[in-house]
N, C-alpha and C positions, 0 to 999 in steps of 0.2 A: 553877651547873648545867652539866652537860656537854652540849654540842650534839649533837643526834641526828644519826646518820650520814645520815639521809634528808633532813635540813634543808638547803636550798640555802645556798651560801656567802654571807656578807655582802659585798655589792658595790655600790658607788655606781653611779649612772646614767652613761651614756657621757660626757656633757659635764662632769659633776662630777668624774669620774675623770680626764679629761684635764687639767682645771684643777688638781686637787690633786696628781697624781703626775707629769705630764709637762710641763705648761706651765713649771714652774720650771727644767726642763732646757734650755729655750730662751731663758732670760733674757739670756744674753750674745750672742745672735744677733739683731742688729737686724732682719734681713730675715725672721725667723720670725714677727714680729707677735704674739708671745705665744701662738702656736698658735690664734689667733682668726680666721684667714682660711683660705681654701681652698688657698692656695699660699704659697710662700716665695720671696724673691729673694736672689740671691747675687752679690756683686761679685767678678769675677776680675781680679786686677791686670794691668796692661799687660805684655805679653810672656809671660804665663802661659796655660795651657789647662787645662780641667777634665778630671779623670779620674774616672770613675764606675764603681762596682762594686756589684752586688746579690747577696746570698746569703741563702737561707732556712735556718733550722735548725728541726727538727721533733722533738717529743717521741717518744721511742722509737727515733729514728734517730740524732740528733746529741747528745741528752742524755736523761737519765732523769728521771722525775717527782720522784724523791727528791733530785735535785741541788738545792743551795741556789739560791733564786731570784736572788740577786745574782750568782752565778757564771754562771747561764744567761744573764742580761743581758749580762755581760761577754763571754761566749763569742760571743753573737750579734753584738756589735760587733767583737770582735777578729778573727773569721774574715774579715771584710771589710777591716779595716785591714791584715791580712796581705797581701791582694792589692795594696793601695795600696803597701805596702812593696816588694813585688816589682817594681813598675813604677817606683819611684823617687819617688813622689809624697808630698807633705806633706798630711795630713788637714786638712780645713777644716770639715766638718759631715756630718750624716747624717740620713736619713729612716727612720722606724720604722713597719712595719706589724705589728700585733699581733692575732692571732686567738686570743681568750681561751677556754680550755677551761672546762667547767662546774665543775671542782674549784678553780679559781683564785679566791681571795677577796681582799679589800682588803689584808689583812696581807701576802699574797704579792706583790701589786702594789707595795706600799710598799717591800718588800725589793728587788724587781726594779728599781724606779726608783732606789733608793739605789745599787745596783750600777752602773747607767748613770752616775749622777752622779760616782761615784768614778773611773770610767775617763775620763769627759769631762775631769775635772781633770787626770788624768795625761797624756792624749794631746792636750789642748788643742783640743778641738772641742766643738760644741754640737748639740743636736737642732734640726732645722729644720722638721720637720713629719712627717706620716705618716697612719696610719689605724688605727682600732680597731674590731674586730668581735667578735662572739661566735660560737663554733663548737661543735657537739656532738661534734666529733672531737678529735684530739690538739692540744695547744697548739702553735701555729705562729708563728714570728717571722721577719720578713724585714727586713733592714737594707740600705739603699742608702747606701754610703759615698761621699763626694765629697772629692777631693783636688785639689791644684794642682801643676803642674810647668811649668818653662820650655817654651815651644813647641818641639815636635820632639824632646824629650828622653826621652819615655816609652820604657822598655825593654820590648820586645815579646817574644813567644815566637819569632817569626821573627828570624833574625839570626845564629844559630850557623853557623860555617863549619869545614870540616876543619882540624885543627890546634889548634882551641880546646881548653881544659881544662874539665872539669866540676867544679863546686863545690857544696857544700850547707852550710847553717848548722846549728848545734846538733847534736842527736842525732835519729836516726830511729827510729820505732816506739814511742816512749814512750806516746803517746796511745792507740794500739791496745792496748798492754799494759795501760794503766790501765783501759780498758773490759773487757779480759779478766779483770782482778782483780775488778772490780765484778760480773762474771758468775760468779765463783766460783773462778777460777784463782789461783795464787800462795800455796799452802799453805806453801811452803818459804821464802817471802820474810819479812823482818822487817816489823814494823808500819811502820817508817819507810820502807822500800822500797815497800811497798804504797801508802802515802799519797803518796809522791813520784810514782809512776806515775799514780795517780788524779788528782793535781793537774795533771799534764800533759794529761790527757784533758779535764778540766773547764775549765781555764784556759790556753789557748794564749798564747804571747808573740809578738805581731807584731814583726818585725825592722825597725822603722821607722828606727832610727838607722843601721843599715847600708844599708838600702834607699835612703836619700837620697844615698848615695855611689855607688850602682850605675851611674847614667847615664854616669859617667866611666870605668867599668871593664868592665861586662858587655856582651856581644854579644846575649844573650838571657836571659830570666829569667821565673820564675813561682813561685807559692807551692805548697808540697806539701800538697795537701788530700785527694786520692784515693789516694795512695800514690806513693812515689818513682819506681818503674818506670813507672807509668801516666802520671804528670805529665811526666817527662822524655821519655816517648814523644810527648807533644804538641809539645815543642820539636823533636824529630827529624822529626815529620811536617810541620810548617809551615816548617821550615828546610831540608827536603829533604836531610837528613844522617843518618848513623848515630851513635847515642850509645852509648858503651861504658862500663859501670860495672864497676869492680873490687870484688867483694864484700868482700874483706878490708879495703878502705879506707872502707867505709860506717860512719860513727860510730854506735855503740850505747852506751847507758848501761849501767852494771853491773847495775842492777835488771832492765832489759829482757833483757839477755843471760842473766841468772840465771833469769828466769821461763821463757824459751822454749828455753834450752839449744841443742842442735844445730840446731833449727829457727829460731833467732832471726833470722838474716839474711833468710830468705825471708818470715817472718811480718812482720818490721819494714818491709821495703821495699814491702809490698803492703797494709799495714794502713790507711793513711790517717789523716786528722785531725792530722797533725803541725804544719801551718802554719809550717814552716820555709821558707826560700827556696833554691831550686835555680837555678843560673845557669851560663852558659858565658862564658868570657873568653879572650883570647889568652894564650899562655904567657908572653909578655913582661909581662903585668900581674900576675904572681904576687907580686912584692915589694909592689906598691901595694895588692893585695888583703890581704896580711898586715898592712900599715899600717892599712888601713880596718877590719879586724877588731879590731885593738888599739884604735884610736880609738873605735870604736862599742861595744866591750865584747861583741861578738857572735862566738862561735867560728865559724870557717870551715874546712872540710875539702875538700881536693881528692880526688875520688873516681873520676875517669875522664877520658875524652877524646872528642873528636868526630872522626869519620872520614867519608870519602866512602861513600855507600851510603844505606841506609834502615833505619828501625826502631831497636830498642834491644836490647842484649845484655848479660847479666850474666856475668862471667867469674870462675872460681875462681882459686886461687893459682897453678895451673899454666897459666893462660891458656885453659882449656877452658870452653865455654859451659855455664851452669847453666840447666836448664829452669825456667821460671816459668809455671805453669799459669794463674794468675789475676793479672794485673799490678797490680790495684788494686781499690778499691771502685767499684761502679757501682750507680746507683739503678734501672736498667732491665735 
């Protein structure tokens, strides 16, 4: 029989759900106690310090209800791992807060947990604990990622100085372009190009392999989540410098450039959801950064410079400022 649309989804009770779907994800973490306690314990090796990051992703804002459950799980985890990468940290575990919407059933939760399990194996970390609640509103996920790094080695937003160069990993704008495709843009793209952009939106790639090399290279670093201009603006603000971006040097993928044409640069640098790493470093570090990019397998592009002054500016090929009306995504 076909289930009536008015029939509530099949869902286990809270503790049975935790035991079936989430306790197995904590099996390799001794301090998680099988998710049978109120807290977890975590040992930090001598000479290391803990790096913590929490990010929430919300249905209709960061993902669509129609996205595969396993990919939603992976995105929730990876957007936090991206921040650990930008700080130079090694992931050690995470906490998960899950506010379950009425439409989520046990089959959806099983796929969600399977996605987490796949990424745990890939990134070598375990679930340590969290919270599960029901909500009448949109599905909301919050992950707190924990990493370790040698004491005093965290690469912060503050630290850029005049004379530094500005770098970014990967390509910019693909995730925003993927969301645009899901919303109906992209009629001139091939099916492969559409799928490639959608994949970048649904499944970011945290740059952990490069990130763990950054403490020896970068003066300041962050991940690009709200848009390249907006996020580099944070480095400019807390470092008390001016960041100059050369528009022609911002790396765009062919599908992104094809989708947005003459507007590609402005849309790409303000779209957000890239989860690439933007960082500053002395010009003398160029060769070592190229070696780090090759060693990690992560493309790195030099896109600008740091000057005395304040704020951020985007320059065209003639060195003239380009107006940027909205520097990036904002929730408020």
